[in-house]
KOLTIFI-637734 format. One record per residue: y, z, x of N, C-alpha, C, O in turn; residue in three letters; chain. Coordinates in nm, 2 decimals, always signed. Atoms other than C-alpha are relative to their C-alpha. Layout:
N
[[Y,Z,X],[Y,Z,X],[Y,Z,X],[Y,Z,X],'ALA','A']
...
END
This chain:
103
[[+0.08,-0.05,-0.11],[+5.34,+9.50,+25.10],[-0.15,+0.00,-0.03],[-0.23,-0.04,+0.05],'UNK','A']
[[+0.14,-0.01,+0.04],[+5.02,+9.56,+24.91],[-0.06,-0.14,+0.00],[-0.18,-0.15,+0.04],'UNK','A']
[[+0.06,+0.13,+0.01],[+4.97,+9.19,+24.85],[-0.03,-0.05,+0.15],[-0.13,-0.12,+0.17],'UNK','A']
[[+0.02,+0.03,-0.14],[+5.01,+9.13,+25.23],[-0.13,+0.06,+0.05],[-0.21,+0.00,+0.12],'UNK','A']
[[+0.12,-0.07,-0.04],[+4.74,+9.39,+25.29],[-0.12,-0.06,-0.07],[-0.23,-0.07,+0.00],'UNK','A']
[[+0.12,+0.06,+0.07],[+4.51,+9.23,+25.03],[-0.03,-0.13,+0.07],[-0.15,-0.16,+0.08],'UNK','A']
[[+0.02,+0.12,-0.07],[+4.55,+8.90,+25.21],[-0.07,+0.03,+0.13],[-0.17,-0.04,+0.17],'UNK','A']
[[+0.06,-0.04,-0.13],[+4.47,+9.06,+25.54],[-0.15,+0.04,-0.02],[-0.23,+0.00,+0.06],'UNK','A']
[[+0.14,-0.04,+0.03],[+4.15,+9.22,+25.39],[-0.09,-0.10,-0.05],[-0.21,-0.08,-0.06],'UNK','A']
[[+0.08,+0.11,+0.06],[+4.04,+8.90,+25.23],[-0.08,-0.08,+0.10],[-0.07,-0.06,+0.22],'UNK','A']
[[+0.07,+0.09,-0.09],[+3.82,+8.63,+25.36],[+0.08,-0.13,+0.02],[+0.03,-0.24,+0.05],'UNK','A']
[[-0.09,+0.11,-0.02],[+4.13,+8.40,+25.39],[-0.01,-0.05,+0.14],[-0.07,+0.03,+0.23],'UNK','A']
[[+0.00,+0.06,-0.13],[+4.17,+8.18,+25.69],[+0.08,+0.10,+0.09],[+0.17,+0.17,+0.05],'UNK','A']
[[-0.07,-0.09,-0.10],[+4.28,+8.37,+26.01],[+0.15,-0.02,+0.00],[+0.22,+0.08,+0.01],'UNK','A']
[[-0.14,+0.03,+0.00],[+4.62,+8.20,+26.00],[+0.07,+0.07,-0.12],[+0.18,+0.12,-0.11],'UNK','A']
[[-0.05,-0.06,+0.11],[+4.68,+8.33,+25.65],[+0.01,+0.15,+0.01],[+0.10,+0.22,-0.02],'UNK','A']
[[+0.01,-0.14,-0.02],[+4.57,+8.68,+25.74],[+0.11,+0.04,+0.10],[+0.18,+0.14,+0.09],'UNK','A']
[[-0.10,-0.03,-0.10],[+4.80,+8.67,+26.05],[+0.14,-0.01,-0.06],[+0.22,+0.08,-0.04],'UNK','A']
[[-0.13,+0.01,+0.06],[+5.10,+8.55,+25.85],[+0.03,+0.12,-0.10],[+0.14,+0.16,-0.12],'UNK','A']
[[-0.02,-0.11,+0.09],[+5.05,+8.83,+25.60],[+0.04,+0.12,+0.08],[+0.13,+0.20,+0.04],'UNK','A']
[[-0.04,-0.11,-0.09],[+5.07,+9.08,+25.89],[+0.14,-0.02,+0.05],[+0.22,+0.07,+0.06],'UNK','A']
[[-0.13,+0.04,-0.06],[+5.37,+8.90,+26.04],[+0.11,+0.03,-0.11],[+0.21,+0.09,-0.07],'UNK','A']
[[-0.10,-0.03,+0.11],[+5.55,+8.93,+25.70],[+0.03,+0.15,-0.01],[+0.15,+0.19,-0.04],'UNK','A']
[[-0.02,-0.14,+0.01],[+5.50,+9.30,+25.71],[+0.10,+0.06,+0.10],[+0.16,+0.16,+0.08],'UNK','A']
[[-0.09,-0.05,-0.10],[+5.72,+9.33,+26.02],[+0.14,+0.01,-0.07],[+0.21,+0.11,-0.03],'UNK','A']
[[-0.13,+0.00,+0.06],[+6.03,+9.26,+25.80],[+0.01,+0.08,-0.13],[+0.12,+0.11,-0.17],'UNK','A']
[[+0.00,-0.06,+0.14],[+5.93,+9.42,+25.47],[-0.06,+0.14,-0.01],[-0.07,+0.20,-0.12],'UNK','A']
[[+0.08,-0.13,+0.00],[+5.74,+9.74,+25.57],[+0.09,+0.12,-0.01],[+0.21,+0.12,+0.04],'UNK','A']
[[-0.06,-0.14,-0.02],[+5.83,+10.10,+25.52],[-0.12,+0.08,+0.06],[-0.22,+0.02,+0.10],'UNK','A']
[[+0.10,-0.08,-0.07],[+5.64,+10.39,+25.67],[-0.14,+0.01,-0.06],[-0.23,+0.06,+0.00],'UNK','A']
[[+0.14,+0.00,+0.06],[+5.35,+10.36,+25.43],[-0.09,-0.10,+0.06],[-0.22,-0.08,+0.05],'UNK','A']
[[+0.09,+0.10,-0.07],[+5.22,+10.07,+25.63],[-0.07,+0.07,+0.12],[-0.17,+0.01,+0.17],'UNK','A']
[[+0.07,-0.07,-0.11],[+5.12,+10.33,+25.90],[-0.14,+0.03,-0.04],[-0.22,+0.04,+0.05],'UNK','A']
[[+0.13,-0.02,+0.05],[+4.81,+10.38,+25.69],[-0.09,-0.12,+0.04],[-0.21,-0.10,+0.06],'UNK','A']
[[+0.08,+0.12,-0.03],[+4.70,+10.02,+25.77],[+0.00,-0.04,+0.14],[-0.08,-0.11,+0.19],'UNK','A']
[[-0.01,+0.04,-0.14],[+4.81,+9.99,+26.13],[-0.13,+0.02,+0.08],[-0.16,-0.07,+0.16],'UNK','A']
[[+0.13,-0.01,-0.08],[+4.48,+10.13,+26.28],[-0.09,-0.12,-0.03],[-0.16,-0.17,+0.05],'UNK','A']
[[+0.09,+0.11,+0.04],[+4.29,+9.86,+26.08],[+0.05,-0.13,+0.06],[-0.03,-0.21,+0.11],'UNK','A']
[[-0.05,+0.12,-0.06],[+4.53,+9.59,+26.20],[-0.03,-0.01,+0.15],[-0.06,-0.11,+0.21],'UNK','A']
[[+0.02,-0.01,-0.15],[+4.50,+9.71,+26.56],[-0.14,-0.02,+0.04],[-0.17,-0.07,+0.15],'UNK','A']
[[+0.14,+0.02,-0.04],[+4.13,+9.70,+26.55],[-0.06,-0.14,-0.05],[-0.18,-0.17,-0.03],'UNK','A']
[[+0.05,+0.14,+0.04],[+4.11,+9.34,+26.41],[-0.05,-0.07,+0.12],[+0.01,-0.07,+0.22],'UNK','A']
[[+0.06,+0.08,-0.12],[+3.89,+9.12,+26.63],[+0.07,-0.12,+0.04],[+0.04,-0.18,+0.14],'UNK','A']
[[-0.07,+0.12,-0.03],[+4.13,+8.83,+26.62],[+0.10,+0.02,+0.12],[+0.13,+0.14,+0.15],'UNK','A']
[[-0.09,-0.01,-0.11],[+4.36,+8.76,+26.91],[+0.14,+0.05,-0.03],[+0.20,+0.12,+0.04],'UNK','A']
[[-0.14,-0.02,+0.03],[+4.69,+8.78,+26.74],[+0.04,+0.12,-0.09],[+0.15,+0.17,-0.08],'UNK','A']
[[-0.04,-0.10,+0.09],[+4.68,+9.03,+26.46],[+0.03,+0.14,+0.06],[+0.13,+0.20,+0.02],'UNK','A']
[[-0.04,-0.13,-0.06],[+4.68,+9.34,+26.68],[+0.14,-0.01,+0.07],[+0.21,+0.09,+0.07],'UNK','A']
[[-0.14,+0.01,-0.06],[+4.99,+9.21,+26.86],[+0.10,+0.01,-0.11],[+0.20,+0.08,-0.08],'UNK','A']
[[-0.09,-0.01,+0.11],[+5.17,+9.17,+26.53],[+0.00,+0.14,-0.06],[+0.11,+0.19,-0.10],'UNK','A']
[[+0.00,-0.14,+0.05],[+5.06,+9.52,+26.43],[+0.08,+0.08,+0.09],[+0.16,+0.17,+0.04],'UNK','A']
[[-0.08,-0.08,-0.09],[+5.22,+9.66,+26.74],[+0.15,-0.03,-0.03],[+0.23,+0.06,-0.02],'UNK','A']
[[-0.13,+0.04,+0.03],[+5.53,+9.47,+26.65],[+0.05,+0.07,-0.13],[+0.17,+0.10,-0.14],'UNK','A']
[[-0.04,-0.08,+0.13],[+5.53,+9.64,+26.30],[+0.05,+0.14,+0.04],[+0.16,+0.18,+0.00],'UNK','A']
[[-0.04,-0.13,-0.04],[+5.55,+9.98,+26.46],[+0.13,+0.00,+0.08],[+0.21,+0.08,+0.07],'UNK','A']
[[-0.13,+0.02,-0.08],[+5.82,+9.86,+26.71],[+0.11,-0.01,-0.10],[+0.22,+0.05,-0.08],'UNK','A']
[[-0.11,+0.03,+0.10],[+6.03,+9.74,+26.41],[+0.03,+0.13,-0.08],[+0.14,+0.17,-0.10],'UNK','A']
[[-0.02,-0.12,+0.08],[+5.97,+10.06,+26.21],[+0.08,+0.11,+0.08],[+0.17,+0.18,+0.03],'UNK','A']
[[-0.07,-0.10,-0.08],[+6.08,+10.28,+26.50],[+0.14,-0.04,+0.04],[+0.23,+0.04,+0.06],'UNK','A']
[[-0.13,+0.05,-0.03],[+6.37,+10.06,+26.59],[+0.10,+0.03,-0.11],[+0.22,+0.06,-0.09],'UNK','A']
[[-0.09,-0.03,+0.11],[+6.51,+10.11,+26.24],[-0.01,+0.14,-0.05],[+0.04,+0.17,-0.16],'UNK','A']
[[+0.01,-0.14,+0.05],[+6.43,+10.48,+26.22],[-0.07,+0.02,-0.13],[-0.03,+0.09,-0.22],'UNK','A']
[[+0.06,+0.00,+0.13],[+6.19,+10.42,+25.94],[-0.13,+0.09,-0.01],[-0.20,+0.08,-0.10],'UNK','A']
[[+0.12,-0.09,+0.00],[+5.92,+10.68,+26.03],[+0.04,+0.15,+0.00],[-0.03,+0.23,+0.04],'UNK','A']
[[-0.06,-0.13,+0.00],[+6.13,+10.99,+25.97],[-0.10,+0.10,-0.06],[-0.12,+0.21,+0.00],'UNK','A']
[[+0.08,-0.09,+0.07],[+5.88,+11.15,+25.73],[-0.15,+0.00,+0.05],[-0.23,+0.08,+0.01],'UNK','A']
[[+0.14,+0.01,-0.05],[+5.56,+11.04,+25.91],[-0.01,-0.03,+0.15],[-0.08,-0.11,+0.20],'UNK','A']
[[+0.00,+0.01,-0.15],[+5.63,+11.08,+26.28],[-0.13,+0.02,+0.06],[-0.17,-0.05,+0.16],'UNK','A']
[[+0.13,-0.02,-0.06],[+5.29,+11.22,+26.35],[-0.09,-0.12,-0.02],[-0.17,-0.15,+0.07],'UNK','A']
[[+0.08,+0.12,+0.03],[+5.12,+10.92,+26.19],[+0.05,-0.11,+0.10],[-0.04,-0.19,+0.15],'UNK','A']
[[-0.05,+0.10,-0.10],[+5.35,+10.69,+26.40],[-0.04,+0.03,+0.14],[-0.08,-0.07,+0.21],'UNK','A']
[[+0.04,-0.04,-0.13],[+5.26,+10.88,+26.71],[-0.15,-0.03,+0.02],[-0.19,-0.07,+0.13],'UNK','A']
[[+0.14,+0.03,-0.01],[+4.89,+10.84,+26.64],[-0.02,-0.16,+0.02],[-0.10,-0.20,+0.10],'UNK','A']
[[+0.01,+0.15,-0.02],[+4.94,+10.46,+26.60],[+0.05,-0.04,+0.14],[+0.00,-0.13,+0.20],'UNK','A']
[[-0.05,+0.03,-0.13],[+5.14,+10.46,+26.92],[-0.11,+0.02,+0.10],[-0.12,-0.06,+0.20],'UNK','A']
[[+0.11,-0.02,-0.10],[+4.84,+10.60,+27.11],[-0.10,-0.11,-0.01],[-0.16,-0.15,+0.09],'UNK','A']
[[+0.09,+0.12,+0.02],[+4.62,+10.33,+26.96],[+0.05,-0.12,+0.07],[-0.02,-0.19,+0.13],'UNK','A']
[[-0.07,+0.11,-0.07],[+4.87,+10.08,+27.09],[-0.01,+0.01,+0.15],[-0.05,-0.08,+0.22],'UNK','A']
[[+0.00,-0.03,-0.14],[+4.89,+10.24,+27.43],[-0.13,-0.02,+0.06],[-0.15,-0.06,+0.18],'UNK','A']
[[+0.13,+0.00,-0.05],[+4.52,+10.25,+27.47],[-0.08,-0.13,-0.04],[-0.20,-0.14,-0.03],'UNK','A']
[[+0.06,+0.12,+0.04],[+4.45,+9.90,+27.33],[-0.05,-0.08,+0.12],[+0.01,-0.08,+0.22],'UNK','A']
[[+0.05,+0.08,-0.11],[+4.23,+9.68,+27.54],[+0.07,-0.12,+0.04],[+0.06,-0.17,+0.15],'UNK','A']
[[-0.08,+0.11,-0.03],[+4.46,+9.39,+27.52],[+0.14,+0.04,+0.06],[+0.21,+0.11,-0.01],'UNK','A']
[[-0.13,-0.04,-0.06],[+4.75,+9.44,+27.76],[+0.12,-0.05,-0.07],[+0.23,+0.02,-0.05],'UNK','A']
[[-0.11,+0.05,+0.08],[+4.98,+9.24,+27.54],[+0.04,+0.09,-0.11],[+0.15,+0.11,-0.14],'UNK','A']
[[-0.02,-0.10,+0.10],[+4.94,+9.50,+27.27],[+0.05,+0.13,+0.07],[+0.14,+0.19,+0.02],'UNK','A']
[[-0.03,-0.13,-0.07],[+4.95,+9.80,+27.51],[+0.14,+0.00,+0.05],[+0.20,+0.10,+0.06],'UNK','A']
[[-0.14,+0.01,-0.05],[+5.28,+9.67,+27.65],[+0.10,+0.05,-0.09],[+0.21,+0.09,-0.05],'UNK','A']
[[-0.09,-0.05,+0.10],[+5.45,+9.76,+27.33],[+0.03,+0.15,+0.00],[+0.13,+0.20,-0.04],'UNK','A']
[[-0.01,-0.15,+0.00],[+5.39,+10.13,+27.39],[+0.12,+0.04,+0.08],[+0.19,+0.14,+0.05],'UNK','A']
[[-0.12,-0.03,-0.08],[+5.66,+10.13,+27.66],[+0.13,-0.01,-0.07],[+0.22,+0.07,-0.05],'UNK','A']
[[-0.12,+0.02,+0.08],[+5.92,+10.01,+27.42],[+0.01,+0.10,-0.12],[+0.12,+0.15,-0.15],'UNK','A']
[[+0.00,-0.08,+0.12],[+5.81,+10.23,+27.13],[+0.01,+0.15,+0.04],[+0.08,+0.23,-0.03],'UNK','A']
[[+0.01,-0.14,-0.04],[+5.74,+10.56,+27.31],[+0.14,+0.07,+0.00],[+0.15,+0.18,-0.05],'UNK','A']
[[-0.13,-0.08,-0.01],[+6.11,+10.66,+27.38],[+0.06,+0.02,-0.14],[+0.14,+0.11,-0.16],'UNK','A']
[[-0.05,-0.02,+0.14],[+6.19,+10.62,+27.01],[-0.07,+0.11,-0.07],[-0.01,+0.18,-0.16],'UNK','A']
[[+0.07,-0.11,+0.07],[+5.92,+10.86,+26.90],[+0.00,+0.13,+0.08],[-0.03,+0.23,+0.03],'UNK','A']
[[-0.01,-0.12,-0.09],[+5.96,+11.10,+27.20],[+0.13,-0.01,+0.07],[+0.13,-0.01,+0.19],'UNK','A']
[[-0.13,+0.01,-0.07],[+6.33,+11.09,+27.27],[+0.03,+0.10,+0.10],[+0.11,+0.08,+0.20],'UNK','A']
[[-0.03,-0.11,-0.09],[+6.34,+11.42,+27.45],[-0.07,-0.03,+0.13],[-0.04,+0.04,+0.24],'UNK','A']
[[+0.08,+0.03,-0.12],[+6.09,+11.28,+27.71],[+0.07,-0.12,+0.07],[+0.02,-0.15,+0.18],'UNK','A']
[[-0.06,+0.12,-0.06],[+6.32,+10.98,+27.79],[+0.10,+0.04,+0.10],[+0.17,+0.15,+0.09],'UNK','A']
[[-0.10,-0.04,-0.10],[+6.54,+10.98,+28.10],[+0.14,-0.02,-0.05],[+0.23,+0.01,+0.03],'UNK','A']
END
């Protein structure tokens, strides 16, 4: 995970940075929540989308048990993201982090 983050932070080509974030979808644990705000604020077109997908995957697998508050903060960043493709993930993620609010 750390190596993926180092690639993301490097001056590597955008495609390499993007694939580093994509890889995190499958190999992350809840410690990646520290990096999600940075991924979500990336100025490229695709990295914020993949960042939202990371949180979706973490919540799908109940991988945020000990850091629910951090996950909820990331959810709000996703919900308020200016790119509607990113913001759309909030609808899928929200019921997993707020199950008592779900119908």
